[in-house]
C-alpha positions in Angstrom: -27.4 21.9 -3.6 -28.9 19.9 -0.7 -28.3 16.7 -2.6 -24.6 17.7 -3.2 -24.2 18.5 0.5 -25.7 15.1 1.4 -23.3 13.2 -1.0 -20.3 15.0 0.3 -21.3 14.5 3.9 -22.0 10.8 3.2 -18.6 10.3 1.5 -16.8 12.0 4.5 -18.7 9.8 7.0 -17.8 6.7 4.9 -14.2 7.7 4.7 -13.9 8.4 8.4 -15.6 5.2 9.3 -13.3 3.2 7.0 -10.2 4.8 8.5 -11.5 4.2 12.0 -11.8 0.5 11.1 -8.3 0.6 9.6 -9.5 0.3 6.1 -8.8 2.0 2.8 -12.0 3.7 1.4 -10.8 2.7 -2.1 -10.0 -1.0 -2.3 -9.0 -1.4 -5.9 -7.7 -3.9 -8.5 -6.0 -2.9 -11.7 -6.4 -5.1 -14.7 -4.1 -4.7 -17.7 -5.5 -5.9 -21.1 -2.6 -4.7 -23.2 -1.7 -8.1 -24.5 -4.0 -10.5 -22.8 -7.6 -9.5 -23.6 -10.1 -11.5 -21.6 -13.4 -12.8 -22.9 -16.3 -10.8 -21.5 -17.8 -13.7 -19.5 -14.4 -14.3 -17.9 -14.0 -10.7 -17.1 -17.4 -10.6 -15.3 -16.5 -13.7 -13.4 -13.3 -12.1 -12.3 -15.1 -9.0 -11.2 -17.5 -11.0 -9.2 -14.7 -12.8 -7.4 -13.2 -9.4 -6.5 -16.6 -8.1 -5.3 -17.1 -11.1 -3.0 -13.7 -10.3 -1.5 -14.7 -6.7 -0.7 -13.0 -5.0 -3.6 -15.0 -1.9 -4.6 -13.0 -0.4 -7.5 -11.6 -1.9 -10.7 -9.2 0.2 -12.8 -9.4 -1.0 -16.4 -6.4 -0.5 -18.6 -8.4 -1.3 -21.7 -5.8 0.1 -24.1 -6.6 -1.1 -27.7 -9.3 -3.5 -26.5 -11.6 -0.4 -26.0 -14.0 0.3 -28.9 -12.9 3.8 -29.7 -15.5 6.0 -31.4 -15.5 6.4 -35.2 -13.1 9.3 -35.4 -10.5 7.3 -33.6 -11.6 3.8 -34.5 -8.1 3.0 -35.9 -6.8 2.7 -32.4 -8.8 -0.4 -31.5 -7.3 -3.8 -32.1 -8.7 -7.1 -33.4 -9.8 -8.1 -29.9 -11.7 -5.0 -29.0 -15.0 -5.2 -27.2 -18.2 -3.6 -28.5 -19.6 -0.5 -26.9 -22.5 -2.6 -25.7 -20.1 -5.0 -24.0 -18.3 -2.2 -22.2 -21.6 -0.7 -21.0 -22.9 -4.1 -19.9 -19.7 -4.8 -18.0 -19.7 -1.4 -16.2 -23.4 -1.9 -15.4 -22.7 -5.4 -14.1 -19.9 -4.1 -11.9 -22.0 -1.4 -10.5 -24.7 -3.9 -9.6 -22.1 -5.8 -7.5 -20.7 -2.7 -5.8 -17.6 -2.1 -8.0 -16.8 1.3 -9.6 -15.0 0.8 -12.9 -12.3 3.5 -13.5 -11.1 3.7 -17.1 -7.3 4.1 -17.5 -6.4 6.0 -20.6 -2.7 6.5 -21.0 -2.2 10.1 -22.1 1.6 10.8 -22.0 3.9 7.7 -22.1 2.9 4.1 -23.0 0.8 5.2 -26.0 2.5 3.1 -28.6 -0.8 1.6 -29.6 -2.0 5.1 -30.5 1.1 6.7 -32.0 2.0 3.7 -34.2 -0.8 4.9 -36.5 0.7 7.6 -38.7 -2.5 9.7 -38.3 -1.0 10.7 -35.0 2.6 11.0 -36.1 2.8 14.7 -35.4 2.3 14.0 -31.7 5.3 11.7 -31.3 8.2 12.7 -29.2 10.4 10.5 -31.4 9.6 9.1 -34.9 11.2 5.7 -34.2 10.2 5.2 -30.5 6.5 5.7 -30.6 6.0 5.3 -26.9 5.4 9.0 -25.8 3.5 12.1 -26.6 5.7 15.2 -27.3 4.7 17.5 -24.4 5.3 20.5 -26.6 2.4 19.5 -28.8 -0.2 20.5 -26.2 -2.8 21.7 -28.6 -2.9 18.5 -30.7 -2.7 16.3 -27.6 -5.5 18.2 -25.8 -7.8 17.7 -28.8 -7.0 14.0 -29.0 -7.4 13.1 -25.3 -10.4 15.3 -24.9 -12.0 13.1 -27.5 -10.8 9.9 -25.8 -11.8 11.0 -22.3 -15.3 12.0 -23.6 -15.5 8.5 -25.2 -14.6 6.9 -21.9 -17.2 9.0 -20.1 -19.9 7.8 -22.5 -19.4 4.2 -21.3 -18.2 4.7 -17.7 -19.9 6.3 -14.7 -16.9 6.6 -12.4 -16.1 10.0 -10.8 -12.4 9.3 -11.9 -10.4 8.9 -15.0 -6.9 7.5 -14.7 -4.6 9.3 -17.2 -1.4 7.3 -16.6 1.6 9.6 -16.8 4.2 7.0 -15.7 7.6 6.1 -17.1 7.9 9.0 -19.5 11.4 8.0 -20.4 11.6 10.3 -23.4 11.2 13.5 -21.5 13.4 16.2 -23.1 14.2 14.0 -26.1 13.0 16.0 -29.1 14.7 19.3 -30.0 11.6 21.3 -29.1 11.4 19.6 -25.7 15.1 20.2 -25.1 14.7 23.9 -25.8 11.9 24.2 -23.2 14.1 22.3 -20.7 16.9 24.7 -21.2 14.6 27.7 -20.6 12.3 26.4 -17.9 13.6 23.0 -16.6 12.4 19.4 -16.8 9.8 19.8 -14.1 8.0 22.4 -16.2 8.2 20.3 -19.3 6.5 17.4 -17.5 4.3 19.6 -15.2 2.8 21.9 -17.9 1.7 18.9 -19.9 0.3 16.8 -17.1 -1.5 19.8 -15.8 -3.1 20.3 -19.1 -4.3 16.7 -19.2 -5.6 16.8 -15.6 -7.4 20.1 -16.3 -9.2 18.5 -19.3 -10.4 15.7 -17.0 -11.6 18.2 -14.4 -13.3 20.3 -17.1 -15.3 17.2 -17.9 -16.5 16.8 -14.4 -14.1 14.0 -13.3 -11.2 13.6 -11.0 -7.8 12.8 -12.6 -5.6 10.0 -11.3 -1.9 9.8 -12.2 0.9 7.4 -11.4 3.3 9.2 -9.0 6.8 8.1 -10.2 7.5 11.1 -12.5 5.8 13.5 -10.1 8.2 12.3 -7.3 11.1 12.9 -9.6 10.0 16.4 -10.4 7.9 17.4 -7.4 7.8 21.1 -8.5 5.4 19.9 -11.2 2.8 19.2 -8.6 2.4 22.9 -7.6 -0.1 23.7 -10.4 -2.0 20.4 -10.6 -5.7 20.7 -9.8 -6.3 19.7 -6.2 -8.8 17.1 -7.3 -5.9 15.0 -8.7 -5.2 11.6 -7.1 -1.6 10.3 -7.1 -0.9 6.6 -7.1 2.4 5.7 -5.4 3.3 2.4 -7.0 5.9 0.4 -5.1 6.9 -3.1 -5.9 9.2 -3.7 -3.0 11.7 -0.8 -2.9 12.5 2.2 -0.7 9.9 4.9 -0.6 12.4 7.4 -2.1 13.2 5.3 -5.2 11.6 7.8 -7.6 12.4 10.9 -5.6 11.7 12.7 -2.3 8.7 10.9 -0.9 8.2 13.6 1.8 7.8 16.2 -0.9 5.1 14.1 -2.5 3.3 14.0 0.8 3.7 17.7 1.5 1.5 18.9 -1.4 -1.6 17.6 0.2 -3.0 15.5 -2.7 -5.0 12.3 -2.0 -2.6 9.4 -2.5 -3.3 5.7 -3.1 -0.8 3.0 -2.8 -0.1 0.3 -5.4 1.7 -3.0 -4.9 1.8 -5.7 -7.7 1.1 -9.4 -8.2 2.6 -9.5 -11.7 5.6 -7.3 -12.4 9.3 -7.4 -13.2 11.1 -9.9 -13.2 8.1 -12.0 -14.1 8.1 -13.2 -17.7 7.2 -16.2 -19.9 9.4 -18.5 -17.8 9.5 -17.0 -14.3 7.1 -15.9 -11.6 8.6 -14.4 -8.5 6.0 -15.6 -5.9 8.3 -14.5 -3.0 8.6 -11.0 -4.2 4.8 -10.5 -4.7 3.9 -12.0 -1.3 6.5 -9.8 0.4 5.2 -6.7 -1.5 1.7 -7.4 0.0 3.0 -8.0 3.5 5.2 -4.9 3.5 3.7 -2.1 1.4 0.1 -2.4 2.3 0.5 -1.8 6.0 3.1 0.9 5.2 0.6 2.7 3.0 -2.0 2.5 5.8 0.5 4.2 8.2 1.2 6.9 5.7 -2.5 7.7 5.6 -3.1 6.7 2.0 -6.8 6.8 1.1 -6.7 3.9 -1.4 -5.0 0.7 -2.3 -4.7 -0.6 -5.9 -3.3 -4.1 -6.6 -1.7 -3.8 -10.1 -1.4 -6.8 -12.4 0.8 -6.3 -15.5 0.5 -8.7 -18.4 3.6 -7.0 -19.9 6.2 -4.3 -19.0 4.6 -1.8 -21.4 7.9 -1.6 -23.3 7.7 -2.5 -27.0 10.2 -3.5 -29.7 9.2 -2.1 -33.1 9.5 -4.3 -36.2 10.5 -2.0 -39.0 9.4 -2.4 -42.6 12.0 0.2 -43.7 14.4 2.3 -41.7 11.7 4.9 -41.1 8.5 2.9 -41.0 7.2 0.2 -38.7 4.5 -2.4 -39.3 4.3 -4.1 -35.9 5.1 -3.6 -32.2 6.2 -6.5 -30.0 5.7 -6.4 -26.2 9.1 -7.2 -24.8 8.0 -9.1 -21.7 4.9 -11.3 -21.5 3.7 -12.7 -18.2 1.6 -15.8 -17.4 -2.1 -14.9 -17.6 -4.1 -13.7 -14.6 -5.8 -17.1 -14.5 -2.8 -18.5 -12.7 -2.6 -15.9 -9.9 -5.7 -16.5 -7.8 -3.6 -17.2 -4.7 -2.1 -13.7 -4.9 -5.4 -12.1 -5.6 -6.8 -13.8 -2.4 -3.7 -12.9 -0.4 -4.3 -9.2 -1.3 -8.0 -9.5 -0.3 -7.0 -11.3 2.9 -4.6 -8.5 3.8 -7.2 -5.8 3.3 -9.8 -7.8 5.3 -7.5 -8.6 8.2 -5.9 -5.4 9.3 -3.2 -5.5 6.6 -1.6 -8.4 8.3 -0.5 -11.4 6.2 1.8 -14.2 7.3 3.0 -15.5 4.0 3.8 -19.1 5.1 0.7 -19.5 7.2 -1.5 -18.0 4.4 -0.1 -20.3 1.7 -0.5 -23.5 3.8 -4.0 -22.6 4.9 -4.9 -21.6 1.3 -3.7 -25.1 0.1 -5.8 -26.7 2.8 -9.0 -24.7 2.2 -8.8 -24.2 -1.6 -7.3 -27.6 -2.7 -8.2 -29.8 0.2 -4.6 -30.8 0.8 -3.6 -32.2 4.2 -1.2 -30.3 6.4 1.9 -32.2 5.3 1.1 -31.6 1.6 0.2 -28.0 2.3 3.7 -27.5 3.6 5.1 -29.2 0.5 3.0 -26.9 -1.7 4.4 -23.9 0.2 8.0 -25.2 -0.4 7.4 -25.6 -4.1 5.9 -22.1 -4.4 8.7 -20.5 -2.4 11.6 -21.7 -4.7 13.7 -18.7 -5.6 13.4 -17.8 -9.3 16.3 -15.8 -10.8 16.5 -14.3 -14.3 19.1 -15.4 -16.8 20.7 -12.7 -18.9 23.1 -13.5 -21.7 23.7 -16.9 -20.2 24.4 -15.6 -16.7 22.2 -15.9 -13.6 21.3 -12.4 -12.3 20.6 -11.6 -8.7 22.3 -14.6 -7.2 25.3 -16.9 -7.0 23.5 -19.9 -8.5 24.3 -21.5 -11.8 21.9 -22.6 -14.4 22.2 -26.3 -13.5 21.4 -25.3 -9.8 18.4 -23.3 -10.9 17.2 -26.3 -13.0 17.6 -28.6 -10.1 15.5 -26.4 -7.8 12.9 -25.9 -10.5 12.7 -29.7 -11.1 12.2 -30.3 -7.4 9.3 -27.8 -7.3 7.7 -29.3 -10.4 8.0 -32.7 -8.9 6.2 -31.5 -5.8 3.3 -30.0 -7.7 3.1 -33.1 -9.9 2.9 -35.3 -6.8 0.2 -33.4 -5.0 -3.4 -34.5 -5.4 -5.9 -31.7 -4.8 -9.4 -32.8 -4.1 -10.9 -29.4 -5.0 -10.3 -26.8 -7.7 -8.2 -29.1 -9.8 -8.2 -27.0 -12.9 -6.9 -24.0 -11.0 -4.2 -26.2 -9.4 -3.0 -27.2 -12.9 -1.8 -23.7 -13.4 0.9 -24.2 -10.8 2.0 -27.4 -12.5 2.1 -25.8 -15.9 4.0 -22.7 -14.8 6.6 -25.0 -13.0 6.9 -27.2 -16.1 7.4 -24.1 -18.4 10.2 -23.0 -16.0 11.9 -26.4 -16.2 11.6 -26.4 -20.0 13.2 -23.0 -20.2 16.1 -23.8 -18.0 16.8 -27.0 -19.9 16.8 -24.9 -23.1 19.1 -22.3 -21.4 21.6 -25.1 -20.7 21.7 -26.0 -24.4 22.0 -22.4 -25.4 24.9 -22.0 -23.0 26.7 -25.0 -24.4 26.4 -23.6 -28.0 27.8 -20.2 -26.8 30.7 -21.8 -24.9 34.2 -20.8 -26.1 35.0 -24.5 -26.4 31.9 -25.4 -28.3 32.4 -28.6 -30.4 30.3 -28.8 -33.6 30.5 -32.6 -33.1 28.0 -32.2 -30.3 25.3 -30.8 -32.5 23.4 -34.1 -33.0 23.1 -34.6 -29.3 22.1 -31.0 -28.7 19.4 -31.4 -31.3 18.1 -34.5 -29.6 17.9 -32.5 -26.3 15.9 -29.8 -28.0 13.6 -32.4 -29.5 13.1 -33.9 -26.1 11.7 -30.6 -24.7 7.9 -31.1 -24.1 7.0 -28.0 -26.2 3.9 -29.4 -27.9 2.6 -30.9 -24.7 3.1 -27.6 -22.8 1.4 -25.6 -25.7 -1.7 -27.9 -25.5 -1.9 -27.6 -21.7 -1.6 -23.8 -21.9 -4.4 -23.5 -24.4 -6.6 -26.0 -22.5 -6.2 -24.1 -19.2 -6.8 -20.6 -20.6 -9.2 -21.0 -23.5 -12.2 -20.2 -21.4 -10.8 -16.8 -20.4 -8.8 -15.8 -23.5 -9.2 -16.0 -27.3 -7.6 -18.9 -29.1 -5.5 -16.7 -31.5 -4.1 -14.9 -28.5 -3.1 -18.1 -26.8 -1.5 -19.5 -30.0 0.5 -16.3 -30.3 1.7 -16.6 -26.7 2.8 -20.2 -27.4 4.6 -19.1 -30.6 6.5 -16.3 -28.9 7.4 -18.4 -25.8 8.9 -21.1 -28.1 10.6 -18.7 -30.6 14.2 -19.1 -29.2 13.9 -22.9 -29.1 12.8 -23.0 -32.8 15.5 -20.5 -33.9 18.3 -22.5 -32.2 17.0 -25.8 -33.6 16.9 -24.4 -37.1 20.4 -23.0 -36.7 21.9 -26.2 -35.4 20.0 -28.3 -38.0 21.5 -26.2 -40.8 25.0 -26.6 -39.3 24.6 -30.4 -39.1 23.6 -30.6 -42.7 
């Protein structure tokens, strides 16, 4: 009892001191391994970088890279770590002052579990395998009790993150709809998430949940265990985007904030640097003013939305992540911007930071540092169905800007950290390649398309530096990721180019 009192007192002193110094007691980074599984040495190197910057918590979304115990071994994928590797990683992080929190999705985003027909009875929908049916509490409780206990056997954190975000299928099944009619959507969500959190508490841990659905149905918060931590993820929008933010605050739960350095609209061909820098400069100080007790930088390799590949009309054999993002290896500047914000009173001047970073990290002179900032700040809009979204620019205008940025990166000569600098060049060249392809695709889809132009369009497709980019992508990332993963990323990134080339070749012949 005396030891428990001492630990509680020490934590309170630490928390008070941290707040007095305008700091978050929890300074965390979230790492998503859903589609980009890092080699263990690279994972430890990344953790060390975080530790040196003052990060004290790492939230690991292992997903199917976790070596689930025998009774649920079917969940683990081909890139899963061994139990010894997980334990070694957790021990290493502990030795450098980082608490490793396992993130085990327990409601939505569980495709990697529910795709296995062993768990078919828990699905909210038999064709969309993304979500647990909240009516199936008994079966879900048994499953996640097993998985939480498994995580506890390899992790020592006082927390377990149970996910709970983006439950788009709430009220989808007939049984769920029936409960909604009787008790309302808040009860449908709240009863289930309470059960999950209660399981975590019964195992001696504190549950963490994403706060988006809780904000939408705040009544669901009434019965959650008070040990629950809510994570308010905000990637640049109004505080009330998901619901009444004041209601969220009024329940008295501990809240952590969460910006992002990889998120929508990022994809294979686009990184919105401006959005992520702004997210850091705006939301972190806002979270401090709100009294949040923690800050988590999220980093998403994908959106977590999957497209099933069906073998028959009722059975799937694969799931394809809809959006892939450039690997974390290319985002050190944003990781360091996050760390700089935490260590400097949550103040970050984007332009000044980027230029000083270029000078310190790459030994560029002041003039070249400004050029580097200019290239990094080029606006990157999405293209949907041949149309530019979010701006008035045309595809040729986007291409012109992208080529200018690529030319700047190509013309700079870093004297330090050259391999890291190559990521900027590669990302810029991937963007240029994509926009050149989109011009060709737009020409094929034009109402006045002339089949006589097919030979010239094929030559333009052949001129795209696809093989060169693929080689560079593997070379830059092979130390951190497995070769089959990188080859898959290349194949998926080039799929549209190959399909259009095949189609036009057939028409020419």
